[in-house]
Structures are given as C-alpha cells and as structure tokens.
Backbone as JSON, one array per atom type, in Angstrom:
{
  "sequence": "MDKQLNPLALSAENLVTLLQKAGYRAMTLELLQEDIDGGVPVNADGTISLVKYMAWLIREVNGNGDNESSQTAAE",
  "N": [[32.68, 38.64, -62.25], [29.2, 38.41, -61.76], [27.43, 35.45, -60.69], [24.81, 34.99, -61.59], [23.36, 36.72, -64.15], [21.5, 39.51, -65.27], [20.49, 40.08, -68.39], [19.21, 42.36, -69.17], [19.93, 44.31, -67.48], [22.81, 45.06, -66.86], [25.87, 45.74, -65.14], [28.38, 48.11, -66.11], [30.93, 46.99, -65.95], [30.36, 44.21, -65.85], [29.13, 43.91, -68.35], [31.23, 44.53, -70.12], [33.03, 42.46, -69.46], [31.47, 40.23, -70.17], [31.17, 40.64, -72.96], [33.86, 40.5, -73.73], [34.43, 37.82, -73.08], [32.76, 36.65, -74.89], [34.06, 37.0, -77.21], [34.74, 39.53, -78.13], [37.43, 40.76, -77.72], [38.8, 43.18, -77.62], [37.2, 44.93, -76.29], [36.66, 47.46, -73.89], [36.22, 49.24, -70.76], [36.52, 51.91, -71.34], [35.92, 52.07, -74.1], [33.25, 51.29, -74.0], [32.23, 53.42, -72.5], [32.61, 55.49, -74.33], [30.74, 54.71, -76.26], [28.41, 54.94, -74.73], [28.46, 57.69, -74.28], [28.0, 58.35, -76.88], [25.36, 57.69, -77.26], [24.25, 55.23, -76.41], [21.57, 53.65, -74.84], [20.94, 53.9, -71.36], [19.91, 52.37, -68.37], [17.82, 53.68, -65.7], [19.06, 53.14, -63.27], [21.69, 53.06, -63.94], [22.6, 50.76, -65.1], [23.05, 48.63, -68.01], [21.26, 47.48, -70.79], [21.86, 44.55, -72.47], [20.51, 43.79, -74.76], [19.43, 46.22, -75.77], [21.82, 47.57, -76.16], [23.06, 46.01, -78.15], [21.2, 46.38, -80.21], [21.53, 49.12, -80.61], [24.2, 49.14, -81.51], [23.91, 47.74, -83.92], [22.29, 49.54, -85.36], [24.12, 51.65, -85.55], [26.19, 50.49, -87.07], [24.82, 50.03, -89.43], [24.38, 52.58, -90.18], [22.1, 53.88, -89.43], [21.92, 55.26, -87.09], [23.39, 57.46, -87.25], [23.69, 60.82, -87.11], [24.78, 62.55, -89.01], [24.57, 61.09, -91.39], [21.82, 61.0, -91.59], [21.22, 63.71, -91.88], [22.51, 64.25, -94.3], [21.05, 62.65, -96.04], [18.63, 63.94, -95.93], [19.12, 66.29, -97.17]],
  "CA": [[31.36, 38.69, -62.85], [28.2, 37.74, -60.95], [27.05, 34.13, -61.19], [23.58, 35.15, -62.36], [23.32, 38.05, -64.76], [20.27, 39.93, -65.95], [20.95, 40.72, -69.62], [18.54, 43.64, -69.36], [20.43, 45.25, -66.47], [24.19, 44.7, -66.55], [26.79, 46.82, -64.82], [29.34, 48.33, -67.2], [32.0, 46.01, -65.78], [29.85, 42.9, -66.26], [28.89, 43.93, -69.79], [32.54, 44.45, -70.78], [33.53, 41.1, -69.25], [30.65, 39.33, -70.98], [31.52, 40.82, -74.37], [35.21, 39.97, -73.92], [34.34, 36.35, -73.06], [32.03, 36.25, -76.09], [34.93, 37.12, -78.37], [35.11, 40.92, -78.41], [38.57, 40.89, -76.82], [39.27, 44.57, -77.55], [36.23, 45.74, -75.55], [37.14, 48.0, -72.62], [35.3, 50.2, -70.14], [36.66, 53.18, -72.05], [35.14, 51.97, -75.35], [31.83, 51.29, -73.63], [31.87, 54.79, -72.12], [32.5, 56.26, -75.58], [29.45, 54.35, -76.85], [27.37, 55.56, -73.89], [28.49, 59.12, -74.62], [27.47, 58.45, -78.23], [23.93, 57.47, -77.33], [23.74, 53.96, -75.92], [20.61, 53.85, -73.75], [21.34, 53.41, -70.04], [18.78, 52.3, -67.45], [17.8, 54.71, -64.66], [20.0, 52.78, -62.2], [23.04, 53.07, -64.47], [22.91, 49.5, -65.76], [22.88, 48.66, -69.46], [20.61, 46.31, -71.38], [22.61, 43.95, -73.57], [19.64, 43.79, -75.94], [19.4, 47.59, -76.29], [23.17, 47.91, -76.63], [23.27, 45.34, -79.44], [20.34, 47.08, -81.2], [22.2, 50.4, -80.88], [25.37, 48.84, -82.34], [23.44, 47.39, -85.27], [21.89, 50.8, -86.02], [25.34, 52.4, -85.84], [26.88, 49.82, -88.18], [24.02, 50.22, -90.64], [24.29, 54.01, -90.48], [20.79, 54.41, -89.07], [22.01, 56.05, -85.88], [24.35, 58.53, -87.52], [23.0, 62.07, -87.41], [25.32, 63.12, -90.24], [23.96, 60.37, -92.51], [20.42, 61.43, -91.66], [21.2, 65.06, -92.42], [22.9, 64.19, -95.69], [19.93, 62.08, -96.78], [17.54, 64.9, -95.97], [19.49, 67.46, -98.0]],
  "C": [[30.4, 37.9, -61.97], [27.84, 36.4, -61.57], [25.79, 34.2, -62.03], [23.52, 36.59, -62.86], [21.95, 38.29, -65.38], [20.7, 40.66, -67.22], [20.28, 42.06, -69.9], [19.03, 44.7, -68.39], [21.82, 44.83, -66.01], [24.98, 45.93, -66.13], [27.76, 46.97, -66.0], [30.44, 47.28, -67.14], [31.56, 44.63, -66.24], [29.62, 42.84, -67.76], [30.21, 43.79, -70.55], [33.1, 43.03, -70.65], [32.77, 40.1, -70.11], [31.03, 39.43, -72.45], [32.93, 40.3, -74.66], [35.19, 38.44, -73.98], [33.61, 35.82, -74.29], [32.86, 36.43, -77.36], [35.35, 38.53, -78.73], [36.24, 41.3, -77.46], [39.02, 42.33, -76.63], [38.33, 45.47, -76.74], [36.82, 46.18, -74.22], [36.05, 48.9, -72.03], [35.35, 51.54, -70.85], [35.86, 53.18, -73.35], [33.65, 51.98, -75.05], [31.4, 52.7, -73.26], [31.74, 55.69, -73.35], [31.16, 55.97, -76.26], [28.31, 54.97, -76.05], [27.3, 57.05, -74.19], [27.91, 59.36, -76.01], [26.0, 58.11, -78.37], [23.4, 56.13, -76.89], [22.77, 54.22, -74.77], [21.1, 53.18, -72.46], [20.09, 53.42, -69.15], [18.92, 53.36, -66.36], [18.8, 54.42, -63.54], [21.44, 52.7, -62.68], [23.46, 51.78, -65.15], [22.59, 49.63, -67.25], [22.23, 47.36, -69.91], [21.45, 45.81, -72.54], [21.81, 44.01, -74.86], [19.62, 45.19, -76.58], [20.76, 48.01, -76.82], [23.43, 47.27, -78.0], [22.43, 46.0, -80.54], [20.98, 48.41, -81.58], [23.4, 50.18, -81.78], [24.97, 48.52, -83.78], [23.02, 48.64, -86.03], [23.12, 51.61, -86.41], [26.06, 51.8, -87.05], [26.14, 50.03, -89.49], [23.85, 51.69, -91.01], [22.97, 54.63, -90.09], [20.82, 55.27, -87.82], [22.92, 57.24, -86.04], [23.61, 59.79, -87.93], [23.5, 62.68, -88.72], [24.72, 62.43, -91.46], [22.52, 60.8, -92.7], [20.31, 62.81, -92.28], [21.53, 65.07, -93.9], [21.75, 63.65, -96.54], [18.8, 63.07, -96.93], [17.85, 66.07, -96.9], [19.32, 67.23, -99.46]]
}
C-alpha cells in the first residue's frame, strides 16, 4: 500500500487493503469487483473514491440502491 493515499482516488488493491486493515477482513478484490459490477462509481482513471463507495454501500444496506425495491414500491 502506498505511504500516502488519496481517499478520493484509490486503486482497487489499495482500497481492499485499507478496508481489510480497518476491520473488514473478508474483503477481497473479487468482492470489490462484484460491487463495481453492481454499480459502485469508478473514476475515469479506474480508481475508486472511498467516500463514494461508502455512500453506495449505505444506500445498498438501506435498500435505496436496489432496483427491485424501487420497482416494488412503485407498483
């Protein structure tokens, strides 16, 4: 992991390492890729904002990012 990190532009590897060191021991590059495939915003250069990722996770946990929940509520 780099000595100085920009939390708004982390490589996938650095983000996974940071989250693991913060206590999310089960975090892997594969899980992060699944989240990216599920809609996590990625910067144009391929880096990921920790802030945007955490906001995305909160929306997912609260059901605000789930298209099925949105469709069910609209019906």
